[in-house]
N, C-alpha and C positions, 0 to 999 in steps of 0.2 A: 336590739336595733344597732347598738354600737358594735356588736360582734359581727353582724352582717356587713356593715360598712368596712370594718377592718379586713374581712375576708375578700371583699371586692378590691380593696387596695392591694392586697398581697397578690391577687390574681393578675392585676395590671403590672405589678413589678415583675412577676414571673414571665409574663408575656413580653415585657420589655427586655428581659435578660435573654429569652429565647431568640427574639428578633435580632438582638445585637450579636449573639453567637452565630446565627445564620449569616448575618451580614459580614462577619469576620471570616467565616470558613468558606463561603460561596466562591470568592475569587480563586482560592486554591483548588477547589473542586473543579471549577470551570477550566483552569489551566491544565490540570491533570487529565481531564476528559479530552481536551483538544489535542494534547500530546499523544494520548492513547489512540485517538482517531487517525492522527498523522502517521503514527507507527504502523497501525493496521493497514492504512492505504499503501505505505511503502512495502510492507510484506506482501500485500496482494499484487502489487506491481511486479515484484520479483518472482512471485509464483506464476503470474501470467507470462512473464518472459521465459521462464523455464518450460512452460507448456508449449509456447510457440517454438522454442528451440527444439524441443522433443518432436514436435510435429514436422518441422523442417528436416530433422535427422531421419525420421521415419520415412518421409517422402523421398529423400535422397537414397536411402537404403532400398526402398521399393523400386525406384527407377534403376539403380545400379544393378539390382538382382536381375532385372530384365535384360541388361546389356552383357552380363557374364556369359550366357550361352553363345553369344556372338563373338566370343574370344576378345572382348574388350578388356584391356588391362590398364591399370593406373600407371602413367608414365611420369615419374618424378621430375624429369627434365622440362616438362611443359608447364607453363603457368599462364594464368589469365589475369589481366589487369582490367578492372572495371573503372571507367572514368566518366566524366560528364558527357552528355550528349552534345554539348555545345562545342567541344573541341574535337578535331579529327583524330582518328587513331594513328598510332605510330606504325610505320611500315617496316 
């Protein structure tokens, strides 16, 4: 009977030690997981931006290839300024 009571006491102590270790390590794990998720989101945003840029470039190249047979050439002296719709364009 005394041995059984002694074993129950040691199980409670082991459970207390495990709970205290989890309580000590859990904040560090949560912070690490949050940082990993933020980094993953940032990487995904960069990849999405690259995909959009590649799609715009491909669209521009496709449109430009249709203009080449019409003898349209790039004129480096011309430029386009895009401003707000609220202000009138310069003449």
